N, C-alpha and C positions, 0 to 999 in steps of 0.2 A: 504494500500500499504506499502511496506517495505521501510524503509529509506536506502538510498544509503551509502555505506561504503566509507570512504576516507583513502587512503594509503599514508604513508609518503614516500619520496624519499629514506629514509634509508631503510625502509621495503621492497620496490621494488628492491633496490640494493641487499639486502641480498637473496631475492627469485632468482633473476637473477643468482647470483653467485653460489647458490646451483644448479641450473639447469646446468650451464656451467661446473661445476665440473664433471658432468657425473656420480656421485655416486647414483643419485636418478633419478626415471622417472618423468615426468610431473605430473602424477597421485599421486605419493608418496609426491612430494613437496606440491601439492595442498591440499592433506589430512592433512599434517603437518601445513599449514597456514590457513586451513579452508576456502578455496576458491574454487568454483566450476570451474573445469578444462575446461568446455566447453564455459565459457564466453571469448569472444574476439577471438576465433579460426576462 
């Protein structure tokens, strides 16, 4: 079983700001931070 990753508040804030800027799609941001975009949708 894979261990679960923990993300800091700073990391989450940075990702949200990238998305809100509108310069990148969700898929592009997920690729950049190495997170599966289908998680939590």
